Structures are given as C-alpha cells and as structure tokens.
C-alpha atoms as one frame of an Amber mdcrd trajectory, in Angstrom:
protein
 -17.400 116.081 181.361 -16.196 116.921 177.985 -15.904 120.590 179.185 -13.438
 119.293 181.509 -11.673 117.270 179.322 -11.652 119.873 176.344  -9.976 122.908
 179.104  -7.470 120.506 180.120  -6.166 119.476 176.443  -6.207 123.291 175.299
  -3.979 124.176 179.100  -1.871 121.060 177.730  -0.835 122.629 174.844  -0.744
 126.029 176.137   2.473 124.521 177.795   3.768 123.077 175.421   3.981 125.618
 173.017   5.481 127.629 175.618   7.927 124.777 176.792   8.651 124.648 172.714
   9.271 128.700 173.381  11.584 128.773 176.049  14.661 127.605 173.842  14.065
 130.457 171.680  13.418 132.827 174.180  16.321 131.916 176.804  18.711 131.968
 173.329  17.496 135.796 172.570  18.343 136.592 175.979  22.136 135.444 176.088
  22.574 137.278 173.193  21.283 140.368 174.382  23.431 140.015 177.584  26.589
 138.959 174.928  25.414 142.602 172.965  25.441 144.260 176.073  28.633 143.315
 177.449  30.590 143.934 173.757  28.649 147.956 173.785  30.290 148.173 177.367
  33.762 147.231 175.746  36.174 150.209 174.828  34.905 150.165 170.709  38.404
 151.836 169.880  41.121 149.988 168.705  44.321 151.707 168.231  47.722 150.978
 167.428  49.080 150.111 170.196  46.957 147.738 170.943  47.559 146.064 167.667
  50.946 146.257 168.053  50.681 144.785 171.342  48.474 141.650 170.418  50.532
 141.092 167.066  54.422 141.591 168.355  54.154 138.088 170.302  52.852 136.539
 167.497  55.841 137.593 164.935  58.463 137.088 167.690  57.450 133.117 167.782
  56.759 133.206 163.628  60.257 134.904 163.139  61.873 132.174 165.727  59.712
 129.314 163.813  60.507 130.436 160.177  64.243 130.959 161.322  64.347 127.453
 162.498  63.417 126.118 159.506  64.817 128.527 156.649  68.722 129.555 157.980
  69.566 125.524 157.782  67.448 125.768 153.792  69.286 129.186 153.229  72.592
 127.936 154.342  73.275 125.155 151.901  71.566 126.788 148.717  72.980 129.912
 148.736  76.662 128.567 149.235  79.337 127.336 147.187  79.512 123.749 146.368
  82.161 122.644 148.687  80.362 125.191 151.878  76.978 123.836 150.776  78.630
 120.105 151.787  80.227 121.661 155.050  77.608 123.821 155.789  74.935 121.213
 157.444  78.453 119.015 159.127  79.164 122.420 160.760  76.215 123.310 162.025
  75.352 120.006 163.273  78.837 119.510 164.854  79.356 122.898 166.524  75.661
 122.595 167.551  76.431 119.302 169.375  79.355 120.889 171.425  76.968 123.723
 172.404  74.679 121.264 173.698  77.437 119.382 175.432  79.105 122.171 176.490
  75.815 124.003 178.109  74.167 120.485 178.868  77.838 120.182 181.737  77.368
 123.854 182.557  73.500 123.039 183.703  74.689 120.143 186.247  77.462 122.096
 187.301  75.645 125.599 188.301  73.301 123.239 189.817  76.017 121.798 192.196
  77.807 125.171 192.628  74.520 126.763 194.292  74.359 124.292 196.139  78.235
 124.730 197.983  77.321 128.220 198.054  74.093 127.541 200.475  76.461 125.261
 202.168  79.284 127.191 202.645  78.986 130.911 202.739  74.772 130.726 204.010
  75.921 127.861 206.505  72.255 125.695 205.283  72.301 122.512 207.008  74.214
 119.633 204.749  70.434 117.534 204.691  68.290 120.508 203.437  70.856 122.153
 201.237  70.849 118.844 199.429  66.741 118.761 199.088  67.498 121.685 197.745
  69.523 120.878 194.521  67.627 117.739 194.602  64.144 119.763 194.325  65.944
 122.585 191.704  67.407 119.663 189.254  64.162 117.371 189.457  62.061 120.756
 188.219  64.491 122.146 185.724  65.047 119.060 184.448  60.904 118.579 183.839
  60.908 121.939 182.204  63.373 120.641 179.955  61.801 118.173 178.930  58.723
 120.297 177.899  60.677 122.798 176.464  62.400 119.895 174.387  59.321 117.913
 173.175  57.607 121.664 171.724  61.001 122.460 170.400  60.810 119.266 168.285
  57.867 119.339 166.992  58.070 123.254 166.405  61.422 122.388 164.169  59.524
 119.836 162.077  56.967 121.708 161.118  59.249 124.599 160.116  61.469 122.160
 158.353  58.393 120.602 156.598  57.247 124.304 155.708  59.819 125.659 154.122
  60.825 122.676 152.170  57.629 124.186 150.363  60.455 126.315 148.448  62.264
 123.492 147.597  64.774 121.683 148.090  68.286 123.080 147.126  70.388 122.627
 143.872  73.182 119.945 144.331  76.190 121.282 141.762  77.116 117.709 140.202
  76.646 114.295 140.992  79.100 112.748 142.391  78.341 114.103 145.850  79.211
 111.334 148.335  76.444 113.215 150.879  72.773 113.718 149.506  71.407 116.968
 149.904  68.837 115.774 151.942  71.491 114.305 154.179  73.175 117.849 154.779
  69.425 119.419 155.202  68.334 117.064 157.439  71.962 117.857 159.832  71.262
 121.600 159.615  67.824 121.177 161.073  69.524 119.247 163.914  71.989 121.766
 164.443  69.421 124.548 164.350  67.341 122.494 166.648  70.239 121.481 168.988
  71.504 125.189 168.722  68.411 126.196 169.974  67.849 123.797 173.192  71.968
 125.063 173.742  70.420 127.677 174.540  67.538 125.884 176.624  70.347 124.439
 178.982  71.786 128.035 179.762  67.991 129.615 180.914  67.554 126.583 182.944
  71.194 127.083 184.322  70.632 130.252 186.004  66.907 129.766 186.962  67.823
 126.563 188.902  71.124 128.522 190.356  68.058 130.962 191.545  66.115 128.700
 192.848  68.382 126.964 195.355  69.694 130.186 195.965  66.156 131.707 196.465
  65.487 130.141 199.959  68.493 132.112 201.421  68.946 135.384 199.260  65.994
 136.878 197.215  67.843 139.930 196.345  70.630 138.082 195.075  69.584 134.925
 194.125  69.435 135.573 190.153  73.008 137.401 190.712  74.291 134.998 191.671
  72.792 132.471 189.417  74.443 134.681 186.544  77.723 134.442 187.763  78.060
 130.894 188.827  76.456 129.780 185.239  79.703 132.524 183.424  81.754 130.194
 185.937  80.273 126.918 184.728  80.407 127.599 181.297  83.932 128.458 181.183
  85.076 125.563 182.940  82.424 123.001 180.451  84.088 124.713 177.876  87.619
 124.919 178.626  88.554 122.130 180.553  88.055 118.800 179.601  86.571 116.985
 176.577  83.323 119.577 175.640  86.461 122.102 174.624  85.119 123.024 171.509
  87.491 123.492 168.907  88.245 119.836 169.762  85.221 118.591 169.424  83.839
 120.274 166.501  87.100 118.945 164.532  87.030 115.802 165.314  83.213 115.532
 164.485  83.248 116.843 161.379  85.965 114.561 160.760  83.486 111.414 161.625
  81.117 113.313 159.543  82.570 114.678 156.605  84.441 112.191 152.703  87.647
 111.976 153.103  87.027 114.089 149.784  84.852 117.016 149.733  84.766 118.968
 146.011  88.631 117.592 145.163  89.695 118.443 148.683  90.861 116.550 150.934
  89.177 116.505 154.876  92.238 117.544 156.760  92.491 120.690 155.114  88.814
 120.936 154.700  88.260 121.170 158.079  91.718 123.146 159.211  89.702 126.042
 157.419  86.516 125.416 158.526  88.071 125.462 162.491  90.240 127.965 162.512
  92.319 127.860 166.155  91.453 131.096 166.931  88.046 129.721 167.834  88.452
 128.457 170.714  89.040 132.510 171.993  85.863 133.903 169.962  83.753 130.749
 172.168  85.625 132.059 175.464  84.866 136.180 174.586  81.389 134.981 173.651
  80.465 133.392 177.410  79.781 136.125 179.605  77.852 138.399 176.567  75.171
 135.055 175.756  74.968 135.293 179.255  73.960 138.587 180.143  71.459 138.485
 177.615  69.623 135.281 178.600  69.688 136.013 181.866  67.702 139.808 180.963
  65.585 138.248 178.900  64.588 135.549 181.430  64.090 137.699 184.537  62.160
 140.228 182.423  59.824 137.272 180.812  59.540 135.547 184.633  59.198 138.980
 185.808  62.647 138.990 188.810  63.425 142.230 187.847  60.280 144.632 189.610
  60.559 142.449 192.702  64.027 142.372 192.721  64.086 146.617 192.802  61.109
 146.496 195.783  63.175 144.507 197.820  66.085 146.008 197.743  63.803 149.353
 198.391  62.681 147.659 201.173  66.313 146.662 202.166  66.858 150.179 202.000
  64.380 151.682 203.779  64.481 149.024 206.606  67.858 150.166 207.512  67.569
 153.844 207.141  64.153 153.098 209.375  66.876 151.200 211.922  69.337 153.804
 211.669  66.169 157.025 212.430  65.634 154.405 215.076  69.103 154.331 216.627
  69.724 157.716 216.583  66.016 158.865 218.263  67.331 156.161 221.227  70.698
 158.059 221.313  69.223 161.643 221.747  66.759 160.399 224.363  67.265 161.088
 228.124  68.225 158.146 230.576  65.585 156.685 232.331  65.537 158.814 235.750
  66.697 162.157 235.199
C-alpha cells in the first residue's frame, strides 16, 4: 500500500517536472525555427536594398523638415521689413491658393458629372449618384489628410524651434516674431493642403468617369482640373492678386518699418503675379497628375487597357478580313 502511494507520488513529481520544462522547450523550438527562417533568407544586403529602404523615409523626413524650416528661415534670414511681411504674405498667398483649389475641387466634380451625363449619356439619377459618391469619398480622404498634415506641421514647427527663435531688429514692431512665425507656419500648412485639393480634384473626377471610360478617365480628369483651376483663379472673388492684396492690407500694420502699408503691399503683390499664377496652373496640374497616377499605379493599368483595346481592334479587323475572303455558302 505504501509502495503504491510512493510510486504515485514519484510519477506525479515526474509529470510536474516535465510540465515545468515544457515552456522552456517550446521557447527553444521557437528560437530554432526563427533561426532557420533567417538562415533561409538572402543574407546579402546591397546598396539598392538600402536605397529602396531609405529613400521613401528621407523624402517624408525632408517634407516634414521643410514644413517647419521654411517659415523659420524666411523670417530669420530676411531684412527687418521683409521679415515682417514674409509671414503674412505666405499665409495670404496660401489662403488664396487653398480657396481657389477648394473651389476648383468642387467645380471639377460637377464638370465630371456633366461629362458623364452629356457625353456618355448616363442616366441622370445614376450620374448624380456617381458625383455624390465621388465627392463623399474625396471629402473623407481630405479630412484624414488634413488631420495628419496638421499634426505633422505642429511637430515640425516644434522641432525647428529648437534652433531658436529668429531675432527681431528693433523693439517697436507692432507684431511679435511669434505672430509672424505662426503666420508663416500656417501658410506652409495651407500650401501643402492646396496641393492635396488638386490631387483630390483629379482623383475625384477620375472616380466619376471611371465607370464610363477606364482609358480616358484620368486624362479627362487632368483636363477638367486645369479648366476648373483656370475658372477658379480667373473669375470671381478668388483671383489671386486681388485676394492677396486684400488679406495683406488687413493683416499688416499701417506702418511697416517706416514704410506705408499701401506701398509695401504694392511691392509684395505686383500686377504680373496674376500672369505667373495662370502660367503655373498647367505645370502644377501635370506634375500632380503624374505623381498621383504613379503612386496609385494607374499608368501600368492605362497602358494595359490601351494595348488591350488595340489588340481587340486588330483581331476584329482580321476577323472581318477572313470573312471577306471566305467563299459564300453553297458555292
């Protein structure tokens, strides 16, 4: 009886020791499997691998640094009068740009809907649903992008402040250096957001047109975006020079470093700025279109669709030629 009890206890102790050693064995097995997985991979890391890893990160880092460093350098390196004007001018120009691009974003979605309705003879209810869906999805992307951009700009601005605040010549300026720096930071944020509106204008127009023509959706989106930008900047209250002058007049003090405000505004916003703004629309829209289509992988699909359309047409022509040469039935 005692021998049986002692044997049971010994067996129980062995099982407990085995259970206590099981996690250690499992951990060793996992480590051996991980080591085998690593050894099975390619051990060589060449320069192309490092560049492919580092370039996207460096591009994002450069954008974040630019968002914080450009306003700081603009105020730090400028002369006293220019330092006072730099922040309000950048913010005013950015406000004009964001106003024009936001209006162009709305216009291009409506124009794409009209193209679907008039050119492709889509049913009015279906065309309206396509426009509403594209606008809603585009607005959601803009909202997410804006929140991310605001956080990045805030972090970039705080990081570059570690270099120190710019020195302000003279102590009788009506605006503080903090006000000018914040205005310039707001301008940098709105410039990037304006580019985001151009991206979304092209993408939303392509979404509306994609159901009707996969091949011409993105080219039509580029053309409609250029037309909408011209309309937004040439007609109405968002003409750039008028809006920038109005904003600068309200922003700057009456006397800027001994110079009247009207003279400073006239020097900062010359009359030919309207021409430069019009000239810049097409290159900006084309560059944004190329980058967007490359990021979204549109160009390979576009080339494949064009090649497929050409192949289908050649096959149809060969089929018609074969039918013409074939003798008629019964001969």
